[in-house]
Legacy VTK file of the C-alpha trace (Angstrom):
# vtk DataFile Version 3.0
C-alpha trace
ASCII
DATASET POLYDATA
POINTS 187 float
17.794 32.507 0.322
18.242 29.164 -1.341
22.038 29.432 -1.019
21.706 30.069 2.758
19.262 27.184 3.238
21.618 24.488 1.829
24.513 25.089 4.312
22.069 25.166 7.258
20.420 21.943 6.094
23.804 20.254 5.549
25.009 21.476 8.980
21.831 20.222 10.663
22.206 16.859 8.902
25.859 16.528 10.034
24.988 17.435 13.635
22.127 14.910 13.579
24.392 12.139 12.280
27.060 12.934 14.884
24.585 12.946 17.774
22.910 9.745 16.582
26.300 7.980 16.572
26.852 8.933 20.223
23.391 7.731 21.177
23.848 4.320 19.584
27.267 3.926 21.197
25.720 4.339 24.639
22.972 1.743 24.128
25.179 -1.018 22.630
26.182 -3.698 25.145
29.879 -3.976 25.919
31.764 -6.954 24.518
33.250 -9.005 27.327
37.011 -9.346 27.013
37.254 -10.939 30.484
35.576 -14.261 29.738
36.971 -16.233 32.700
36.254 -16.006 36.420
37.391 -17.742 39.584
35.150 -17.355 42.620
34.057 -18.696 45.989
30.386 -19.630 46.181
28.583 -19.945 49.500
25.361 -21.928 49.208
24.003 -21.845 45.666
24.582 -24.688 43.247
27.261 -26.197 45.486
24.881 -26.695 48.403
27.361 -25.460 51.027
30.486 -23.909 49.507
32.797 -24.426 46.500
35.672 -22.893 44.574
34.517 -22.470 40.957
35.897 -21.641 37.522
33.547 -19.944 35.041
33.922 -19.375 31.274
31.753 -17.240 28.969
31.622 -19.311 25.780
29.124 -17.293 23.710
28.048 -13.666 23.573
25.785 -11.819 21.206
24.354 -8.431 22.061
23.035 -8.432 25.617
23.045 -12.252 25.883
26.022 -14.193 27.225
26.160 -17.957 27.825
28.579 -19.393 30.357
29.507 -22.636 32.060
31.124 -23.284 35.422
32.702 -26.184 37.274
33.704 -26.315 40.901
35.095 -28.422 43.700
34.346 -28.765 47.384
34.782 -31.217 50.253
31.935 -31.921 52.675
32.600 -33.163 56.176
30.476 -36.133 57.193
30.323 -37.572 60.687
28.070 -40.371 61.945
27.719 -41.139 65.665
30.608 -38.815 66.635
33.132 -41.603 65.940
34.576 -41.276 62.483
34.804 -38.139 60.354
35.414 -38.382 56.627
35.622 -35.740 53.913
33.654 -36.399 50.731
34.142 -34.636 47.347
31.476 -32.467 45.698
31.510 -31.337 42.047
28.998 -28.620 41.011
28.523 -28.061 37.259
26.321 -25.256 35.927
25.271 -23.576 32.673
23.656 -20.151 32.790
22.639 -17.237 30.606
23.424 -13.624 31.431
21.195 -10.903 30.071
22.193 -7.275 30.324
24.656 -4.704 29.139
27.730 -3.311 30.823
28.183 -4.516 34.449
24.692 -5.612 35.592
23.013 -8.850 34.478
20.028 -11.075 35.090
21.317 -14.647 35.460
19.211 -17.733 34.706
20.634 -21.228 34.788
20.643 -24.832 35.922
23.190 -27.495 36.698
23.965 -30.782 38.360
25.904 -31.263 41.572
27.295 -34.726 42.197
28.662 -35.770 45.548
29.380 -38.740 47.772
27.408 -39.224 50.978
27.315 -41.774 53.771
24.449 -44.001 54.785
23.946 -46.597 57.461
22.367 -49.785 56.157
21.194 -52.716 58.231
22.617 -56.044 57.050
19.952 -58.650 57.765
22.407 -61.572 57.462
24.982 -60.353 59.994
22.517 -58.210 61.981
24.981 -55.296 61.900
24.908 -51.732 60.677
27.052 -51.111 57.588
28.534 -47.704 56.892
28.417 -47.139 53.105
29.561 -44.313 50.880
27.073 -43.789 48.025
26.832 -41.542 44.962
24.242 -38.769 45.229
23.236 -35.780 43.098
20.874 -32.827 42.845
19.833 -30.351 40.153
20.084 -26.675 41.156
18.172 -23.957 39.314
19.320 -20.315 39.379
17.573 -16.941 39.158
19.787 -14.094 40.228
21.791 -10.938 39.770
25.381 -10.854 38.524
27.832 -7.960 38.642
30.755 -8.442 36.270
32.705 -5.780 34.377
33.348 -6.523 30.683
37.064 -5.767 31.078
37.473 -7.905 34.217
37.997 -7.308 37.904
35.704 -7.801 40.882
32.974 -10.380 40.346
29.805 -10.745 42.452
26.566 -12.653 42.133
23.620 -13.528 44.307
20.789 -15.862 43.438
17.826 -17.945 44.428
18.777 -21.595 43.818
16.051 -24.149 44.581
17.121 -27.774 44.063
15.667 -31.061 42.864
17.265 -33.987 44.709
17.612 -36.997 42.408
16.402 -40.450 43.448
19.926 -41.826 44.015
21.804 -43.117 47.026
19.049 -45.568 47.966
16.338 -42.868 47.969
13.108 -43.306 46.054
11.449 -40.445 44.220
12.445 -36.877 43.508
12.547 -34.281 46.291
12.076 -30.542 45.697
13.796 -28.218 48.158
12.831 -24.543 47.560
14.854 -22.974 50.416
18.251 -22.434 48.825
20.149 -19.304 47.851
23.758 -18.473 47.184
26.291 -15.675 47.006
29.580 -15.639 45.066
32.660 -13.406 45.211
35.685 -13.568 42.972
37.649 -12.147 40.086
36.993 -12.154 36.350
39.864 -11.992 33.874
LINES 1 188
187 0 1 2 3 4 5 6 7 8 9 10 11 12 13 14 15 16 17 18 19 20 21 22 23 24 25 26 27 28 29 30 31 32 33 34 35 36 37 38 39 40 41 42 43 44 45 46 47 48 49 50 51 52 53 54 55 56 57 58 59 60 61 62 63 64 65 66 67 68 69 70 71 72 73 74 75 76 77 78 79 80 81 82 83 84 85 86 87 88 89 90 91 92 93 94 95 96 97 98 99 100 101 102 103 104 105 106 107 108 109 110 111 112 113 114 115 116 117 118 119 120 121 122 123 124 125 126 127 128 129 130 131 132 133 134 135 136 137 138 139 140 141 142 143 144 145 146 147 148 149 150 151 152 153 154 155 156 157 158 159 160 161 162 163 164 165 166 167 168 169 170 171 172 173 174 175 176 177 178 179 180 181 182 183 184 185 186
């Protein structure tokens, strides 16, 4: 009986080790080989729209850290006379948490842009049209779909902003009614 017990025990042990290897393989997060992405963002950290480039610069387990930079042009028109296009540059750092394709995304950034203001010149008694530097800080809480090997890229998020006291404005302004959606390709 002892000679029959050893092969059964060894067989059970081998089956257990084999099955445990498969179980651990399924719960390990995938390593991202596609660390770059190009996408169009509507709303979000750009405010209106932007073309962005994103790079995952750190990954460990389920956590991935990434940074993005974008570019946009906003149309500005005062008094229906003169239209000018002003550049916008959104920068953002965010953390992705999740395995495989689905992630929770948390982040923040800074979006700098030029805007126009009308100032009254008390010496000449005329209105002066000025272009001034402005900026806001977007926060991000959202969902991100991105395959580790690359391909279609999608994200949606709630992005409230803090408007900085620049451009002749005094005090910070909190604007909670912002969200964004992004579509693109990771590679």
